[in-house]
Every structure is written in C-alpha cells, then in structure tokens.
C-alpha positions as CSV (number, residue, x, y, z in Angstrom):
1,M,52.0,-48.2,93.3
2,F,49.1,-50.7,94.0
3,S,47.7,-53.8,92.5
4,F,44.0,-53.6,92.3
5,D,43.5,-56.6,94.7
6,A,45.9,-55.1,97.2
7,L,44.1,-51.8,97.0
8,L,40.8,-53.4,97.7
9,Q,42.3,-55.2,100.8
10,T,43.6,-51.9,102.1
11,I,40.3,-50.2,101.4
12,A,38.5,-52.8,103.5
13,R,40.4,-51.6,106.6
14,Q,39.6,-48.0,106.1
15,T,36.9,-46.0,108.0
16,V,35.5,-42.7,106.5
17,L,33.7,-40.1,108.5
18,C,31.1,-38.6,106.1
19,V,29.2,-35.5,107.0
20,G,26.6,-33.8,104.8
21,D,23.1,-33.3,103.6
22,L,20.9,-36.3,103.6
23,M,18.0,-36.7,101.2
24,L,15.6,-39.3,99.7
25,D,15.9,-39.8,96.0
26,E,12.9,-41.2,94.2
27,F,12.7,-42.1,90.4
28,V,9.5,-42.6,88.6
29,Y,10.0,-44.4,85.3
30,G,7.4,-44.6,82.5
31,E,6.6,-44.2,78.9
32,V,5.6,-41.0,77.2
33,S,3.4,-41.3,74.2
34,R,0.9,-38.4,74.4
35,I,0.3,-34.8,75.4
36,S,-2.2,-34.0,78.1
37,P,-5.6,-32.7,76.9
38,E,-5.7,-30.4,79.9
39,A,-2.4,-28.5,79.2
40,P,0.5,-28.7,76.7
41,T,2.5,-31.1,78.9
42,P,3.6,-34.7,78.3
43,V,1.8,-37.6,80.1
44,I,4.0,-40.2,81.6
45,A,2.4,-43.7,82.0
46,V,4.1,-44.8,85.2
47,Q,5.6,-48.4,85.0
48,R,7.9,-48.6,88.0
49,S,9.5,-46.5,90.7
50,E,12.5,-46.8,93.0
51,T,13.8,-44.9,96.1
52,N,17.5,-44.5,97.1
53,I,19.4,-42.8,99.9
54,G,20.6,-39.7,98.2
55,G,22.8,-36.6,98.7
56,A,25.6,-37.2,101.1
57,G,23.8,-40.4,101.9
58,N,24.7,-41.7,98.4
59,V,28.3,-40.8,99.2
60,A,28.1,-43.1,102.3
61,R,26.6,-45.8,100.2
62,N,29.3,-45.7,97.7
63,I,32.0,-45.7,100.5
64,A,30.3,-48.9,101.8
65,A,29.8,-50.5,98.4
66,I,33.4,-50.3,97.5
67,G,34.3,-52.1,100.8
68,A,35.2,-49.4,103.4
69,S,33.3,-48.6,106.6
70,C,31.4,-45.3,106.9
71,I,30.3,-43.3,110.0
72,F,27.7,-41.0,108.5
73,V,26.4,-37.8,110.3
74,G,23.4,-36.2,108.7
75,L,20.2,-34.3,109.5
76,I,16.6,-35.5,109.1
77,G,13.1,-34.0,110.0
78,D,10.5,-35.5,112.1
79,D,8.5,-36.9,109.3
80,V,7.8,-40.1,107.1
81,T,10.7,-39.4,104.7
82,G,13.1,-39.0,107.6
83,R,11.9,-42.3,109.2
84,A,12.2,-44.0,105.8
85,L,15.8,-42.8,105.5
86,E,16.7,-43.9,109.0
87,A,15.3,-47.4,108.4
88,E,17.2,-47.6,105.0
89,L,20.6,-46.5,106.6
90,A,20.0,-49.1,109.4
91,N,20.0,-51.8,106.8
92,E,23.4,-50.9,105.4
93,P,25.9,-53.1,107.2
94,R,29.0,-51.0,106.5
95,I,27.3,-47.6,107.4
96,E,27.0,-46.4,111.0
97,P,24.4,-43.6,110.9
98,V,24.6,-40.8,113.5
99,L,21.4,-38.8,112.7
100,V,20.3,-35.5,114.2
101,R,16.6,-34.8,114.0
102,D,15.4,-31.2,113.4
103,T,11.6,-31.0,114.1
104,S,11.4,-27.5,112.4
105,R,12.3,-28.7,108.8
106,P,11.1,-31.3,106.5
107,T,13.6,-34.1,105.4
108,T,14.8,-33.3,101.9
109,R,13.0,-35.4,99.2
110,K,13.5,-35.2,95.4
111,V,11.2,-37.0,93.0
112,R,12.5,-37.4,89.3
113,F,10.1,-38.4,86.6
114,V,12.1,-40.2,83.9
115,S,11.0,-41.3,80.3
116,E,12.1,-44.9,80.2
117,H,12.2,-45.0,76.4
118,F,14.4,-41.8,76.0
119,S,16.2,-42.1,79.4
120,T,15.4,-38.4,79.8
121,H,14.5,-36.6,83.0
122,M,11.2,-34.8,82.4
123,L,10.5,-33.2,85.7
124,R,11.9,-33.0,89.2
125,A,9.8,-32.2,92.3
126,D,11.6,-31.1,95.5
127,W,10.5,-31.0,99.1
128,E,13.1,-29.2,101.2
129,T,14.3,-26.3,103.4
130,A,17.6,-25.0,102.3
131,S,18.2,-22.6,105.2
132,A,21.2,-23.2,107.5
133,A,20.7,-25.3,110.6
134,S,19.7,-23.2,113.8
135,G,22.3,-22.6,116.5
136,E,20.8,-25.3,118.7
137,V,20.8,-27.9,115.8
138,E,24.3,-26.8,114.8
139,Q,25.6,-27.5,118.2
140,R,24.0,-31.0,118.2
141,L,25.6,-31.7,114.8
142,L,29.0,-30.8,116.2
143,E,28.3,-33.0,119.2
144,A,27.6,-35.8,116.9
145,I,30.7,-35.2,114.6
146,L,33.6,-34.4,116.8
147,P,33.7,-37.5,118.9
148,Q,33.9,-39.6,115.7
149,L,37.0,-38.0,114.3
150,S,39.4,-40.2,116.3
151,R,37.8,-43.4,114.8
152,A,38.1,-42.2,111.2
153,D,41.1,-42.5,108.7
154,I,39.8,-39.7,106.5
155,V,37.0,-37.1,106.7
156,L,34.6,-36.3,103.9
157,L,32.3,-33.2,103.8
158,S,29.5,-33.5,101.2
159,D,27.9,-30.1,100.9
160,Y,24.5,-29.9,99.1
161,A,23.7,-26.5,100.6
162,K,20.8,-27.8,102.5
163,G,21.8,-26.5,105.9
164,V,24.0,-29.2,107.6
165,L,27.4,-27.8,106.7
166,T,27.2,-24.3,108.2
167,A,30.3,-22.2,108.3
168,R,30.7,-23.1,112.0
169,V,30.2,-26.8,111.5
170,I,32.8,-26.8,108.6
171,R,35.3,-24.7,110.6
172,E,35.2,-26.7,113.8
173,T,35.2,-30.0,111.9
174,I,38.3,-29.1,109.8
175,D,40.2,-27.6,112.7
176,A,39.5,-30.6,114.9
177,A,40.5,-33.1,112.2
178,K,43.7,-31.2,111.5
179,K,44.7,-31.4,115.1
180,L,44.3,-35.2,114.9
181,G,46.2,-35.5,111.7
182,K,43.2,-36.5,109.6
183,R,42.9,-35.4,106.0
184,V,39.7,-33.7,105.0
185,I,38.0,-33.9,101.5
186,V,35.3,-31.4,100.7
187,D,32.8,-31.7,97.9
188,P,31.9,-28.0,98.0
189,K,28.7,-26.1,97.2
190,S,29.5,-22.6,98.4
191,A,31.1,-20.2,96.0
192,N,33.1,-18.8,98.9
193,F,35.9,-21.4,99.1
194,E,37.5,-19.6,102.0
195,I,35.0,-21.3,104.4
196,Y,36.6,-24.6,103.6
197,R,40.2,-23.1,104.5
198,G,42.6,-25.9,105.7
199,A,40.9,-28.8,103.9
200,T,43.2,-31.2,102.2
201,L,41.3,-31.4,99.0
202,L,38.3,-29.6,97.3
203,T,36.5,-31.3,94.5
204,P,34.2,-28.7,92.7
205,N,32.8,-29.3,89.2
206,R,33.8,-26.9,86.5
207,K,30.7,-24.7,87.0
208,E,31.2,-24.4,90.7
209,F,35.0,-23.8,90.3
210,S,34.4,-21.1,87.8
211,A,31.9,-19.3,90.0
212,A,34.2,-19.5,93.1
213,T,37.3,-18.4,91.4
214,R,35.7,-15.9,89.0
215,S,37.6,-17.5,86.1
216,A,36.4,-18.8,82.7
217,A,38.0,-22.2,83.5
218,A,37.8,-23.0,79.8
219,T,41.2,-24.6,79.5
220,D,43.4,-26.8,81.8
221,A,45.9,-23.9,82.0
222,E,43.2,-21.5,83.2
223,I,42.0,-24.1,85.7
224,A,45.6,-24.6,87.0
225,A,46.2,-20.9,87.4
226,A,42.9,-20.2,89.1
227,A,43.4,-23.2,91.4
228,Q,46.8,-22.0,92.6
229,D,45.4,-18.6,93.5
230,A,42.5,-20.1,95.3
231,M,44.8,-22.5,97.2
232,A,46.9,-19.5,98.3
233,L,43.8,-18.3,100.2
234,T,42.4,-21.5,101.4
235,E,45.6,-23.2,102.4
236,C,44.3,-26.5,100.7
237,E,46.8,-29.1,99.5
238,A,45.1,-29.7,96.2
239,M,42.0,-28.9,94.1
240,L,40.4,-31.3,91.8
241,V,38.0,-30.0,89.1
242,T,35.6,-32.5,87.5
243,K,34.7,-31.6,83.9
244,S,32.0,-34.2,83.0
245,E,32.9,-35.8,79.6
246,H,36.2,-34.0,79.6
247,G,37.6,-35.9,82.6
248,M,39.2,-34.2,85.6
249,T,42.1,-32.1,86.5
250,L,43.9,-32.1,89.9
251,V,46.2,-29.2,90.8
252,P,48.4,-29.8,93.8
253,R,49.5,-26.6,95.6
254,G,52.7,-25.5,94.0
255,G,52.9,-28.5,91.8
256,E,52.1,-29.6,88.3
257,P,48.5,-30.4,87.3
258,I,47.4,-34.0,86.7
259,H,44.9,-34.6,84.0
260,V,42.8,-37.8,83.8
261,P,40.4,-38.3,80.7
262,A,36.9,-39.5,81.1
263,L,36.5,-43.1,80.1
264,P,34.2,-43.7,77.1
265,V,30.7,-44.8,78.3
266,K,27.1,-44.6,77.3
267,V,25.7,-42.0,79.7
268,R,22.3,-43.0,81.2
269,D,22.0,-40.8,84.2
270,V,24.5,-38.3,85.8
271,S,22.7,-38.1,89.1
272,G,25.1,-38.8,91.9
273,A,28.2,-39.1,89.8
274,G,30.0,-36.5,91.9
275,D,29.1,-38.5,95.1
276,T,30.8,-41.5,93.5
277,V,33.9,-39.5,92.6
278,A,34.2,-38.1,96.2
279,A,33.6,-41.4,97.8
280,V,36.2,-43.2,95.8
281,L,38.8,-40.5,96.2
282,A,38.3,-40.7,99.9
283,V,38.7,-44.4,100.4
284,V,41.7,-44.6,97.9
285,L,43.5,-41.7,99.4
286,A,42.9,-43.2,102.9
287,S,44.5,-46.4,101.7
288,G,47.8,-44.6,101.0
289,A,47.6,-44.2,97.3
290,N,48.9,-41.1,95.5
291,W,46.9,-38.5,93.7
292,A,47.2,-40.0,90.3
293,T,46.0,-43.4,91.4
294,A,43.0,-42.0,93.4
295,M,42.0,-40.0,90.3
296,R,42.2,-43.0,88.0
297,A,40.1,-44.9,90.3
298,A,37.6,-42.1,90.7
299,S,37.3,-41.6,86.9
300,A,36.6,-45.3,86.4
301,A,34.0,-45.3,89.2
302,A,32.3,-42.2,87.6
303,A,32.1,-44.0,84.3
304,V,30.3,-46.9,86.0
305,A,27.9,-44.6,87.9
306,V,26.7,-42.6,84.9
307,S,26.1,-45.8,82.9
308,K,23.4,-46.7,85.4
309,N,19.9,-45.3,86.0
310,G,19.3,-43.3,89.2
311,T,21.7,-42.5,92.0
312,A,23.9,-45.7,91.7
313,V,26.7,-47.3,93.7
314,V,29.8,-48.9,92.3
315,T,30.9,-52.3,93.4
316,P,34.5,-53.6,93.4
317,G,33.8,-56.0,90.4
318,E,32.5,-53.1,88.4
319,L,35.4,-50.9,89.3
320,R,37.8,-53.7,88.4
321,R,36.3,-54.1,84.9
322,R,36.7,-50.3,84.2
323,I,40.2,-50.0,85.6
324,L,41.3,-53.3,84.1
325,P,39.0,-53.6,81.1
326,H,41.1,-56.4,79.5
327,A,41.3,-58.6,82.6
328,S,38.5,-60.8,81.5
329,L,39.7,-61.1,77.9
330,A,40.9,-64.5,76.6
331,A,44.7,-64.4,76.4
332,E,44.8,-64.6,72.6
333,E,42.8,-61.3,72.5
334,K,45.7,-59.5,74.3
335,I,48.5,-60.9,72.1
336,I,49.0,-58.6,69.1
337,G,49.6,-60.1,65.6
338,G,51.9,-57.4,64.3
339,D,52.5,-53.7,63.9
340,A,49.2,-52.9,62.2
341,D,47.4,-54.4,65.2
342,L,49.6,-52.5,67.7
343,D,49.0,-49.2,65.8
344,E,45.3,-49.7,65.8
345,R,45.2,-50.3,69.6
346,L,47.5,-47.3,70.2
347,K,45.2,-45.1,68.0
348,Q,42.1,-46.0,70.0
349,W,43.9,-45.4,73.3
350,R,45.3,-42.1,72.3
351,R,41.9,-41.0,71.0
352,E,40.6,-41.8,74.5
353,G,43.4,-39.7,76.2
354,L,44.8,-42.8,78.0
355,R,48.3,-43.0,79.4
356,V,50.3,-45.9,77.9
357,G,53.0,-47.7,79.8
358,F,55.6,-50.2,78.6
359,T,57.9,-52.8,80.2
360,N,59.8,-55.7,78.6
361,G,61.6,-58.9,79.3
362,C,61.9,-62.6,78.6
363,F,59.5,-63.8,81.3
364,D,60.7,-67.4,80.7
365,I,59.4,-68.6,84.1
366,L,57.0,-66.2,85.7
367,H,57.8,-65.5,89.3
368,P,56.8,-63.0,92.1
369,G,59.6,-60.6,91.1
370,H,58.0,-60.3,87.6
371,V,54.5,-59.8,89.1
372,K,55.7,-57.0,91.3
373,V,57.2,-55.1,88.4
374,L,54.1,-55.6,86.1
375,T,51.7,-54.6,88.9
376,A,53.8,-51.4,89.6
377,A,53.9,-50.6,85.9
378,R,50.1,-50.9,85.6
379,G,49.7,-48.7,88.6
380,A,51.6,-46.0,86.8
381,C,49.5,-46.0,83.6
382,D,46.0,-46.6,82.1
383,R,47.1,-49.3,79.6
384,L,50.2,-51.5,79.9
385,I,52.1,-53.0,76.9
386,V,54.6,-55.8,77.7
387,G,57.3,-56.3,75.2
388,L,58.3,-60.0,75.1
389,N,61.6,-61.3,73.7
390,S,61.0,-64.0,70.9
391,D,62.5,-67.5,71.3
392,A,65.4,-66.5,68.9
393,S,66.1,-63.3,70.8
394,V,66.1,-65.2,74.2
395,R,68.6,-67.8,72.8
396,R,71.0,-64.9,71.7
397,L,70.7,-63.4,75.1
398,K,70.6,-66.4,77.4
399,G,72.2,-69.3,75.5
400,E,71.0,-72.2,73.4
401,S,69.4,-74.0,76.5
402,R,66.8,-71.1,76.8
403,P,64.0,-70.4,76.7
404,V,62.4,-73.0,78.8
405,Q,59.0,-72.2,77.4
406,H,58.4,-71.1,73.9
407,E,57.2,-67.7,73.1
408,R,53.5,-68.4,72.6
409,A,53.4,-70.1,76.0
410,R,55.2,-67.2,77.7
411,A,52.9,-64.7,75.9
412,E,49.7,-66.5,77.1
413,V,51.0,-66.6,80.7
414,L,51.6,-62.9,80.6
415,A,48.3,-62.1,78.9
416,A,46.4,-64.0,81.6
417,L,47.5,-61.4,84.2
418,E,45.0,-58.6,84.9
419,A,47.7,-56.0,85.0
420,V,48.7,-56.7,81.4
421,D,46.6,-55.1,78.6
422,L,48.8,-56.1,75.5
423,V,51.7,-58.5,74.8
424,A,53.9,-57.6,71.8
425,I,56.6,-60.2,70.8
426,F,59.7,-58.7,69.4
427,E,62.5,-60.4,67.4
428,E,65.4,-57.9,68.2
429,D,67.8,-58.2,71.0
430,T,66.3,-55.0,72.5
431,P,62.8,-53.4,72.4
432,L,64.1,-50.1,71.0
433,R,62.1,-50.4,67.8
434,L,59.0,-51.2,69.7
435,I,59.5,-48.3,72.2
436,T,60.1,-45.9,69.2
437,R,56.8,-47.1,67.7
438,I,54.7,-47.0,70.9
439,E,56.2,-43.7,72.4
440,P,54.9,-44.7,75.9
441,S,54.1,-42.1,78.6
442,V,55.9,-44.3,81.1
443,L,58.8,-46.8,80.7
444,V,59.2,-49.3,83.6
445,K,62.1,-51.7,84.5
446,G,63.3,-53.5,87.6
447,G,65.5,-51.6,90.1
448,D,68.6,-53.6,89.3
449,Y,68.9,-51.3,86.3
450,T,70.0,-47.6,86.4
451,R,68.0,-45.0,84.5
452,E,70.7,-44.7,81.9
453,Q,70.8,-48.5,81.4
454,V,67.1,-48.7,80.4
455,V,66.8,-49.2,76.7
456,G,64.7,-46.4,75.2
457,H,64.9,-44.0,78.1
458,E,66.1,-41.2,75.9
459,I,63.0,-41.6,73.6
460,V,60.5,-41.6,76.4
461,T,62.0,-38.6,78.3
462,A,62.4,-36.6,75.1
463,K,58.6,-36.9,74.7
464,G,58.0,-35.7,78.2
465,G,57.5,-39.2,79.6
466,D,58.7,-40.8,82.8
467,V,61.1,-43.7,83.5
468,L,60.1,-45.8,86.6
469,L,62.5,-48.2,88.4
470,V,60.7,-50.7,90.6
471,D,62.7,-52.4,93.5
472,V,63.2,-56.0,92.7
473,L,62.3,-58.8,95.1
474,P,65.4,-60.4,96.4
475,G,65.9,-64.2,95.7
476,F,63.8,-64.4,92.5
477,S,65.3,-64.8,89.1
478,T,64.5,-67.2,86.2
479,T,68.2,-68.1,85.8
480,S,68.4,-69.3,89.4
481,L,65.1,-71.1,89.1
482,V,66.2,-73.0,86.0
483,A,69.6,-73.8,87.6
484,R,67.9,-75.2,90.8
485,A,65.4,-77.2,88.7
486,R,68.2,-78.8,86.6
487,E,70.3,-79.6,89.8
488,G,67.3,-81.3,91.2
489,Q,66.9,-83.4,88.0
490,S,70.5,-84.5,88.1
C-alpha cells in the first residue's frame, strides 16, 4: 500500500525504456458556421493551432510529466516533421531520445481539424507509411534498444503499427528484457497476440481484444475467460482491457479479475488516452505497487487526459486531485452531519462503481501510527470513511480523563488528511451499526488486532469484502503519549 506522496517519490527514481512509433500530432481549432459553396462540406474558420509529440512519443511525455525518466527509442524520416520532433524531444528534460532515421519513409504526421464550439473532430489528415521497417533499419533499431535495457526499471512497447515494432524487434526486445529480469508492458496493435509472447502485461482496448481473441468481450466474464485462454498461449502474466467509459478490467493469469470503474468526467478529447494509461501503469508498477493500485492510478490519469483537448499529459497535481478528490476540501465538508448525509454520499459513490473502505478509532492525539493505518486503508479503496468515537464513547472506553481533544477537533484533524474522504462520528461503543449501514468493500484495522477481533468482519466478508490488517508502528500510542505529557507536567 502506498500514500500518494510516497508513490510520487518512488516514481521519481524510476526509468522507463519506451519503444514505439513516433508521430507529430497537430490540432487545428476553429469555428464552423457555414457550408462551402464549392461542395457540401463545412468550412472551418481557423482560430488557433497546436502541435504535440504524438504516438509513442506521447507515452514518453506522460512518463516524464508524472516525474519518471524515460529513454525513448523511435523512428523518424529525413524531413521537416522529423527534425521538428527531434527538436521537441530535445527540449524535454526527463526524456532521453534515441532516434533512428529512415530516409526511405516520411515521419508520421496527423492533422486534426476540430470545431472549437462543439469540441468535435471534423477531419483528420495523415502523412505516413505504415509498412514494417526494412531489415537494415530493423537492425539499427535493435542496436539502439538493447544497450538501454540494463538502465531501465521497466520496458514499455507502444505499438501503433507504423513499422517500428516488427516481429523481430518485439521478440528480441522481450527476450533480452526477460534475461535481465525486466518487466515488459505492451500496448498492442497486432491482432496476433502471440508475437508479444512473454510480455508481462498486454493493454488492448476492448475492440483490439475482441479482434485478437475472437470473442464478443461484451461482459466482464467473457473478457476474463478469453483473457485466460490468450495468456495460456502468450505466457503473459496479466492482460488489461480498457473499456472507455466502462472502466478497465485486469485479468491475472490464473487469478481473479480486477475491475476499476471509469471516473465521471466531461470528455473533451479521447486522443492519446491509451498512451496515458500505459505510461502511468508502467511508472506505478515499476515503483513496486500492485495491480489494483496501478489500475486506480491509470484510471484517474485517463480521466484527466480525456478532459483536455488534444494529446495531453497528466501532472502529479492533476493526478492527486483525481485520486484524492476530497484532499482540497475544507474539513467541515468531509464531516458528515448524520445518516441521511452518509447515505447520500454512499449512493453517489456506488453509482460511480467506487470501492468504499472503512476504518475506525478514537484518534485522540493523531500520531504516525494512525497515519500509517489511514494511508494503507486509502490505498486499498477508492473512498475511505473513518468512523470516529464520540466524546461519550471515548470516556466509556478510556476513562473520565479522556478524550484530550473534543470530538469536533478530532474530526477536523482527521478530515484535514488527504487519505480521508469522510469522517462519521458514532455514539456507540463499537462502529457495528455504522459498518452495517455502509457495507464497505474493505475493512481496515491495525495489526495489533486479529481478524476475528475486528468489529464487523462478519458483515464485510459475508458481502464478499476484505479485512485488511496493517502492521502497527512500534512506540506510538495515544495512551502512552498522554501519560508522558502528564508526567512532564507533574
């Protein structure tokens, strides 16, 4: 389990080797108010334009934007577009470009004409050659890729089917990476998944997955079954299928599928969203996180990317606001006023398909042991509710001298933590009534409890939820802190 800040610190130490098809993305924005007198087509009055590093280059940009380093190997032609991309990549401080030049092909360029008022793509014009790289260029690509493997923490192959990732380049890169113990993520384009045999993770979208597995992929169960069959042939560890507004499903080989919903967002442009997902998956997995954590981060990043125009990158601040949407709220906005308020929040979160977690305590004097449990709890869910004993409840449990701080003060301190999404004060000695009402997907307590001692564990497990015990930090307890403070006073 990771706190967001700890995860970012770890990401900053990672290096991703990204290999794939580089292209220049251009966006021409304008207003459409009339039809051409020359033909029955709309006329766009151009207002502005922008260019971005696209294709696998956009994957590299997202890797760098989130704070990791990227070694990028790609292919350009001997033309103005290629030189423009070369210059753009040279200006990216976290990207180390290793570009191979092929004089026989143009550098891929895509120009999109977008209606500013309707945020609608009207037309796309492409300049490209989609044929596989020649044997001589293929060899130069491998000479550029293989020496970089030892420097990378993880390898990401971004296949746009423009000729860089030939069967030979894919095979030799995956084999060499596996010999060095490096994981390989592939964003595939080929319907023949067997050419990616031995990769750690494949990340097709639903359409690509359906074509490759010859399955309808209409339900999560169909996706899981088809993915297991495909992995038996490809020897991959897992397969992640992105499903646009329906979220994403990851199927580990021989394991249970993990589903993460798409976060609600106003979609402006889906260009490059898959690049963002692949990039964030790579850096988070390289940082040592598990599948579920990487998926939640990737889902949040995709929500940011599609809310922007063009092929966009995601910054750590933007990702933080999506993963922890309540971190910037005032404390009073996180402290619920009663059961009706709680039910309304739960209804909204369940409508969005979010995983709700719960933990509880007195939290009289907040200390690092509390923070560790809360951070781990938030890492196991999408929204964390903290049950807080009322003053009367604390007095019954701890004696008349407690609490040191009244319930509102304790609630406000808890609510100020970014890991906490909601604080619910309860009057009873235990949070059983609250747990029964919430029915959380995950119930979290410190490791000084056993599973059977955790109040509400039967309710949660009966609904298919999990009970998580977090190792406590030795030397930290509110009771000992209060005792030491009183000894100091005397």
